[in-house]
N, C-alpha and C positions, 0 to 999 in steps of 0.2 A: 431589516438586518443587512448591514453592509459587510460583504465577505472580502477579505484581502489575504494576500500571501506574502510571506517574508522568507527569504532563503534561510535555512537553518544554519546557525553558527555554532561553533564549538560550545559556547556557554548555554546553548539551548538544549543540548543533548540530555541534560538531567530531566527537563520537562518532557521531552520525547520518551525517555525511559519510564517516567511515571505513568504516562498514558499507556505505553506498550505493556508495562508490568500488570496493569489492570486486566488487559486482555489475556495475558499469560495465566493469571490466577483465576479468571472468571469465565473464560470462553474457549471455544475450539477454533477461533479465528486464526490462531497461531499454534504451531505444534511445539513451541518452546513450552516446557513444563515448570521451569524454575525461573525466577527473575534473572535478567542478564546484567552483565556489567557494561559500562560505557564503552570499553574497548571492544566488546563483542558487538555492540550496537553499530559501531563504526565499521564493522566488516561488511555491512550491507546498506547503511545510510551514510552517504558521503557528504562531506562539507567542502564547499568550494571546488566541486568537480565540474569540468567543462561540459561533459555530456550527460551525466547522471545527476539530476538536480533534486534537491529536497527542500520542503517548505513547511513552515508552521502555518496553520490555517487560523485566521482570526475572524470572528463575527463581532462587528463593531470593534471594541478594543480588548476582547477576551479571546484567549487561545482556546480553540475548540477541537483541535486535533493537528495532525500532520499528514503529509503525503510525500511520496518520493518516487523517483525512477532509479532503478539499479540494474546491474548487469543481469541479463537472462542467464548467461553462462560466461565464465571468465576465460573466453577464448576469442581471439581477434575476429574470427569469421562471424561472430554474433554481434559485432559492434553496430549493426543496423537495427538491432532489437533491444528493447528494455522491458524489464518487469515493472509493472505499475502497482503501487500499494498505497492504501490510505487507511488511517485509523482516526476515528472521532471519539471524543469523550462521550460516554454513553448517553448523557443528557442532551447531546446535540445530534443524535441519530434521527433519521426520518424527518429532517427539516429541509432537505434539498441541498445541504452543504456538500455532501459527498458527490453529487452530480456536478456541482460547480467546480469542486476540487479536481475531479476527473477531467473535465473540459480544460481546466488550466494546465494540467500535466500534459494532456494531448497536444495542446497548442505549443507548449515549450518543447516537447519532444520533436514535433514537426519542424520547428524553427532550428533545432539542433541537427536536423538531417536524419533522425530516426525514422524507420519505415514500418516497424511493427511494435505493438505493445502486447504483452502477455500479462494476464492476471491469474494468479493461482489462488483458488478459493476452496475452503473446506466444504464438502458436500452438504452439510447441514446448515450452512450460512445463507439462509434464504434472502436476507436483506442485500448482501453483497452480490449474490447471483442475480437478483432482480435489477440492481444498479447496473451491472455490467451488460446484461441483456438489453435493458432500456437504452444504454449508451452505444449500442451497435457492435458489441463484442459477440463473437460466435464461439460456442463450445467447440473446442478442438481436441480435447482429451478428457477421459474420465477414468481415473485410476481407482480401482475398487479396493476397499479394506486396506488402505496403505498406511494409515497411522492409528494410534490409539492414545486417547486422552480422557481422563475422568472415567476410566473403565468402559469407554465407548469406542468401538472400532469405526473408523471414519474413512470416507472416500475423499479424494482430492480432484477438483475439476480445474481444467485450464481453459481460459478464454483468450481469444486473440482478436486484435483489431489492426487492420492495415491502415496506416494514416498517410 
């Protein structure tokens, strides 16, 4: 399986929304509870941004997911740090694609002069926790009982990697 990345373009946002909406409806990986509009998606996934890059992930010629860097906080003092996020179509999870995508984002972030990456993960998301830990991220915060979805109260974990 050959993995490649293409920067997300405006016309790709519908596909990104389709993947993200699955997670909204079926998982606690996101705290959105209702499908979002494209304009809402564009609030955190940027197209043609110099610092915060976003990519579709392809395995061979099939879109398997997307990944992106976004602001950790929207204040200039945080411009050395980005939040890292990736979502794979469920049928492509646990095949090593997430690790490759994370490495790609780290490389791009480093080239753009970023120094820190932050990953925000729901406390019950064992696969994402394992991915970030295996990739050298350290747990730097554990927020208890911070969100609720599907009648389940959830923790939120923050992982950090200095690059």
